[in-house]
N, C-alpha and C positions, 0 to 999 in steps of 0.2 A: 704344197698341198692346199686345197681349198678348205676353208673353215665352214662349219655348219651355219646356215642362214637363220639367225635367231628370230628375225622379224617374221618370216613365213612360218617358222616352227611354232612361235607363240600364237600367231593368228590362226593357223590350222588347228592347233590344239583347242583353242577357245571355240572355234567354229564346230569342231566335232563334239565338244562338251555341250554346247548350247543346242546343237541339233538333236542330240539324244535326250536332253533333259527338258527343254521348253516345248510348249505346244506349237505345232506346225501350222495348223489351220483351224478355222471355226465354221460351224454350220448354223445358220439361222432359219427357222421355219418361215419367217417373213421379216420385213424391214424393222419392225418394232420390237419383237421378242429378242432377248439377249441370246447370243450364239452359244453353242456347245463346243468346247475346245477338244481338239484331238492332238495327241502326241504324234511324233514322226512315224513311229511304227504302225500305229492305228490308221494314220492318214495315208501312208504310202504303201503299206503292206511290206512283206518281207523282201520282195524284189526291189522296190524303189528304195527302201531303207538300206539294203545291202549295197546298192549301186552308189549311193551318196557316201556311205561309210567307206567303201573300198577306195573311191577316188580321193577322199580326204586322207585316208591312210597312206596311199601312194604319195600324195603331196608331202606328208610329214616325213616319210622315209627319204624322199628325194631331198628334202631340206636338210636332213641329217647327214646323208652320204656325201663325202667329199670327192665327187666324181665330176669330170667335165660333162657338160650337156644336161646337167640335172635341172637347170632352170627351164629348158625346153619341155621336159617332162612335167614340170610344175605348171607351166603355161597351158599345156594340152589338157591336163586334169581340170584346171580352174575354168578354162573356156568351156569344156564339155559340161561341167556342172552348171555354169551359168546358162548354157543353152538348154539343158535338160530340165531346169526348174519349172518353167511354165507347163511343160508336158507332164511332169510328175504331179503338179498341182491339178492339172485338168483331169487326171485319172482319179484323184481324190474327190473332185467335184462330181464326176460322173457316177462314182460309186455311192455317194451319200445323198445326192439330190434325185432328180427324175420323178418317178411316180410317188416316191415317199414324201417329198416336199415339193409340190407343184409350184408354190410361190416362194420356195426357199432360195437361199443365196449363201455363198461361201466367202470367207475372208482370210487374208493372210494373218497369221498370229506372230508372236514375238520370235519364235524359232525360225520362221521363214525370213523375216526382216533381218535378224542377226546373221543368218547364213549368207544372205544376199550382200549385206554390207561388208562382211569379212572377206567374202570371195572377191569383191571389188577391190579391197585393199591389197589382197594377195596378187591380183592381176596387175595392179600398178607396180608393186614391188618386183614381180617377175619380169615385167617389161623393162623396168629400170636396170635390173641386173644383166639382162642380155643386151643392153644398149640399143633398145628398139628404136628404129627410126619412125618417120611419119607413116610409112606404108604399113609396117607391121602393126602399129597401134590402130590404124584405121581398119586393117583386116580383122583384128581381134574384136574391135567394137562392132563392126558390121556383122560379123558372124553371130554375135550375141543378140544384136537388135533384130536381125532377120529371123532368128528363132522365135523371139517374142512376138514379132509382127505376124509371123505365120500362124502362131497359136491364136492370136486375136482374129486374124483374117478368116480362119476356118471355124471360128466360134468355139474353139476348145475351152476358152475361158469365159464362155457366155454366162455361166452361173456365178461368176465372181462378182461380189457386191460392188466393187469399184467400177467394173465394166457396166453393170446395170445402172449405176448412178449416172454414168456418162450417157448411156443410151436413152435415158429419160429426158435429157437436156442437151442434145448436141448443138442446137442453135445458140443456147446460152453460153456453152463452152467456147464456141467460135467467136462470139462477141466479146467474151471475157479475154480471150487471147488477143484480139485486136486492140481492146482497151489497154491491156497490160503493156503490149509492145508500144502503143502510141505514147503512153505516159512515160515509159522508161526511156525510149529513144528521144522523145521530145525534151525531157529533162536533161539528158546528156548533151544534146545539141545546144540547147539554150545556155547551159552552164559553160560549154566550150566557147560560145560566142561572147559570153560575158568575161570569161577568164582571159581570153587573148588580149583585149585592150588593157585590162587591169595589169597583166604581167608586163606588157610592153611599157606601160607608164612606170611600173615599179623598177624596171631595168634602167630606164632613163633618169628617173628621179628616186634616189635611194630613200628619201624621207617618207615616201609613200609605203614602203615595205611594212613597217611596223603596224600602222593603222589598218592596212588591208588584211594582213594576216590575223590581226586581232579580231576584225569583224567576221571573217569567214570561220575562224576557230570558235567564236562565240555562237554563231548560228549552228555549228555542229554539236554544241553542248546541250541545246534545247531538246527535250524529249519529243519524239515524233508525234505522239498523241497530243501533247500540250501544244505543239506548233499548229497542228490541224485545228484544234479548238480555238486557238487565238486568232486564226484567220477567218473564222466563220462570221464573227460580228462585223468587222470592218468591210468585208466583201458583201455581206447582206445589206449594209447601209449604203454602200456605193451603188450596188445594183438597184436598190429601191429608188435612188435619186438620179440615176443616170440611165435613161432608156437605152442608150447605145450598148451599155454593158449587158443589159438583158438580152438584146438581140444577138450579142456574141456568145451568149450562154454562160456568162460569168456571174455566178451567184455564190451565196455563202456555203453551199454544199455542191458537190460535183467535181468536175475536172480542174476547175480554177484553183481552189485551195490546195488540192493535191499537187498540181504542177508547181505552184509557188514553193511549197514545202520541199518537194523533191529537188528543185533547182538550188534552194538554200543549202540542203545537205550535200549536194554534189559540188559546190564551189570549193570547199577546202581541198579535197584530193586533186581536183582539176587544177586549181591555182598553184598549189605547192609543187606538183609534179612538173607542170609547164614551166614554172619559174626556175626550178633546179635544173631542168633539162636544158633550158636556153642559157643559163648562166655558167654551167659547168663545161661548156665547149672550150677546149684548150685555147688559150690566148694566142699562142704562136701560130695556130692555123688561121685565126682571124687577121692577125698582122700580115701573114703571108698573102692572104686574099686581098687585103688593102694594098699591099705592095705590088700586086699584079694589076692594080688600077681599078678594082671594083669599088663602086660606091656603096653607101650603107645599105641600100635596098638589095643590091646584088649579093652582098656578103650575107645578109640575113636569109635570102631565099636559096642561095646556092651552097652555103657553107654551114651556117649556124643551124637552120631548120633541119636539113637532112641528117646532120650528126645528132641532133636532139630527138629525132623522130622515134627511135626505139623507146625512150623513156616517156615521151608524150603518149605513145600507144599504151604503155604500161599504166599511165594515169587514166586513160580512157577505159582500160580493162577494169580497174578497181572501181571507178565511178559507175560503170554500167552494172557491175555485180551488186554494188550497194543500192543503186536505184531499183534494180529488179526486186530485191527483197523488200525495200520500203514501199514499193507500189502496192504490195499485198496489203499493207496496213492502211493504205489510202482508201480502201473499200469502206472503211468506217465513216467516211464523209461522202459516200455516194459516188466515188470516182470510178467504180467498176473494177474490172480486172479479176484475177484469180482469187484475190482476197474475199470476194463475194461468197464463193463456195466455202472458204475456210470459216468465215463467221456464221454463215448459215448452218454449217455442220456443227459448230460448237453450240449454237442455240438449240439445235434439234438433237444433240447428243448422237449424231451420226458421224462416226469417225471416217467412214469411207468417203463421205462428202467432203470432209476436211482434207483428206488425201487427194481428192480430185482437184483441189486448188493448190495444195502444197507441192505435190509432185511435179506438175508443170512449171511451177515457179523455180524449183530447184533445177529442173532440166534447162530452163532458159538461162539461169546463172551459169551452169556448167558449160552450156554452148557458147555463151559470151566469153567465158574464161578461155576455152579452147581456141576460139576464133582470134581473140586479141593476142594471145600468147604466140600463135602461129605467125600473125602479122608482125609482132615485135621481133621474133627470130628472123623472119624474112628481111625485115628492114635492117637489122644488125648485120646480116650476111651481105646484103647489097652494099652497105657502107664499109664493108671490109672489117667489121668489128670482130674481135676474137673472143670477147666475153659477152655473156648475156646481160641485158639491161638490168640495172640494180633496182631493187624495190625501194622507192623513196618514201612512200607513205603507207603506213599500216593502219 
């Protein structure tokens, strides 16, 4: 007999409770005036309220019933809810805006965000329980994304405050995306280029291990804002006295201090994962390769590196996710990126402008996590590994 799924049961019960009790959306007459909150029943009407409640109730019942195939019913309900949310909210905007508020805008309230977050957790749990492969996960994600994309494409959410913030600054958003990607990928690549020779030296000379790990660990302990501030004065001095640096765009503020700080923070996970990956290759395999007549270079390229690749990719994954989040803070020193919108929104008390910077940052981190996780699994599969790469550094 199958046991009730407590995870989905708890998540579904909390989702239903918060959906019924918290405000679902807000309406602002303009950008400055504080919005008026609306509960789920007032925002969606009886039809929309009943639809969401019914699908959540079916999910709860399926989580309790000990019947085969219940997780497929849960997945269908959760995916339908995630696909229906933008259209339900568009109906709320259409009924409350229009001629009544020609300059008005709507926003997501706590009830909407809570429901969206809990549904995402239930989707992950449901996919895990059915043993979903890559294609099923992609299908579920694509269906949800297509529904939201279609709602945005036909301007069903044109009155949403977040969409309106984007429409007033599309060029700035594109530039922020390019700056964010350039800083993140640049920091990851530079840290990898620095970590490789350091690790190779540490492997050949054991006495280097302690000072190198101590240095990269010390850099990780410095608060990000403090490190950005510490770099302003020396870079400003060097830029003022070396014209070449000015021509390269290296100044006390801008991309230079941001890049240096991001590289410093990226060294610890990169060095530690790379070192452990290369040193934990079984010694008998290395000895067998040497017995076959391979020299040191051939052993490294044909045996040690391929076997260490899954853990190396895991280090790249963690470093990229960390750099993606820290790049948002780098906007404080004029480096650009999505952090620009976050701090502008905080200064103007415009939370939707904050979300315009925060949500793409989260999306980039999730995309990096999914990409490198898939690459690590593929690498482990190609190497004939039966276990997933272990997480070396948290």
